[in-house]
C-alpha angles and dihedrals in degrees: 000000000000090000094054117099114244111268105189127051117199118187125200113204106198092019089165088088078093103179092048091046092046090054091050092048088054090050091051093051093046089072113074089208093060099044095098095075152129114228111199117193119195128181136149094222104085091200097051090042091055089048096053093042090057092046093047090054089047089054092048089050090050091054091046090232102134093165092068107102121222119199129181125199140183088186112077102200089050091055092049096050108123094356120162095190130019118199114197116206106151131130109214114220091011123234092317090069094041091056089055087052090064103026101056095049088049090058085062094048096260108131118201124178096205108352095203107113109026140014122037090317094054095045092050092046086055093049089054097042109038094064091053092048091051089054088052089052094051089051089050093051089053099046112015105019096165097050125118117241108217103190124200096162120119145265080052104188095042098047093042090050091049090052090051091048085050088057094240106163125216098029123155126181111213126199129163097209096102093053095043094048092049086056090053092047090054089053095050089050095043097236132121115270091225089062099055124086125191144178119214135183139161131080127319111292088004104066123125137230093235087171126029117172138168110206090338094311121116107257097195096089090055094044090054089050093050094050088066087068103097093218093052094043093052089060092063112015097156098048095046088050088054089047090050094051106030101028102238141081120242128221104231126074121267097249092051099038088052087075096057102062131045099241110078115039106034093104136025092244091060095047089051093046091051095041094236109131124187116275093008090134095041092051090049089054090053095047090046091052093056091047090050094052089053091049093049094053090046090051094048094046093047095243089115121047123235109239128198124227139119112280092217091237121129101219100089095038087056091053092048093051091048092050100041107026088241097149122226137172112222134166109248139170107245141153113284104246096169097303093120105035100193091054124081118266119266097016117132112267133177110226139149111276129191111225125198140134093292091057144262114324116190116216118240107243100180116209124345117225101282095241090056095046089052091056092048092051094058086061096040089059089059095045091052096050095041093050092053091045092054092048097046098033086236113165093190093055086049091053093047093048089056093043089057092048105119095223096042091048090052093055109030140046122234094256089051089051093049089051091048093049092049091051091050090051089050095049095043101047092114090059101040132085113267089238089077091065 
C-alpha cells in the first residue's frame, strides 16, 4: 500500500481548529479505503498551522501509516489544488469578533447565549463569513471544480443558503446537533442510544424529531413522563417547554435554541427561570479554546496519549460513502427541492439524506405539522435576508434581517434595532468586506 500514489485529497480550510481537525483526521485514517490520501491543512494563523501540522504528523505516526501525506499551507488556492473534498472549519474574525456579536446587543438589553446562528450575532457572523466562503468557492472552481464542499462553519443555514444562491454545486452543511440530542434523549428515557431510531426535519438547530422510537415503539409517551421528573426537566427546561406547548422535541440545546424564538429571553426573570444567562455559550467557547490549546500541546509533546475513536461527526462518513458506495442516511443541510412541502422552495433545510457513490439524495418529508413549520418560517425569513445581505454587501438587508429576528423583535423597537445595527457595523469594520462601507 505504501507504494501506491495517494488517491484522495482532503483539504481542511481553518485547520487551526486543531482538536476538531485532529478528530476528523483520525476518522479518515480509521477507514482502510481512505488511507491512501493527502491531507492538506490550511490556516491563516501561522502558529496554529504549525501546531496542527505537528499534531497531524503525530496522528499519522500513531496510526503507523507513513505513506499518508500531510501538507500545510498558508495559501488557500495552493491547498485546494486537485482536492476531492474540502472541509471548512474557520471562524472569521476569531473570538474577538464573536465577543462583539454578543456584547453590543447586550448593551441594548438583548441577551444572547451564543449569538452565532440567529439574531444580530448570527447575522453579523454571516456578513463576515459568506464573502470568505464565496472566495473559497471561486478558488475551488479554478483548481478543484469537481470537489465536494463540506461546510461546518456557522451560521449554518445562512451560509449554506448563500452558497446555494451563488450557484455553488456540491455543497453540504454539516451539524452534529441531531446526533447529540438523540444521545441526550436516550439518557432521559433510560434506553440505549443504539436502540433508538428517529426521523428529523426542519432547519438547522430548529429541526424536529417527527418520529422517535425505541425498538419500533413510540418513545414520546415515555419522554413526556420523564420530563415530569424535576432532575431531568432541569437539564432541558426550554426544550421541554416547547414539547409541552408545540408537541415535538427540537434538535438544538436549550441554551442555544432559546435564542431562536421570542419566549425565553425577553426579560431577566425569564432568563433566570430557564437558567440560560447571557453569553453562556460564548463563555463556554472561550473556556473550551483554552482547554483545547492545552490538550494540543500535551498531544504534541507526548504527555497525553492519542486515542482512537469515532468523533461522531458526519464529514468523513459522507466521504467514505461517496468513495465506497457504503450507503448511509445522515441529516444534512441542503436546498429545499420539494422535500418539505410547506416551506418555500430553495431555502436551506435540514433533512435526512441517503449518501452513496452516486451522490447525496435528500429524503422527501412532505408537510411539517403546521405549528412547527410556522416556527421554522420565522427563522427562514432571517436566513433569506441575511444570505442576500452577505452576498450583496447590503446594510439595509442586514438591518431588516435583524429586525425580523423573533427574539430581537420581542425586545427592541425598530429605531433601537437600527442604532444597534449601525454600532455593530462601526465596531466590526476590521472583520467585514469593504463593500459594506
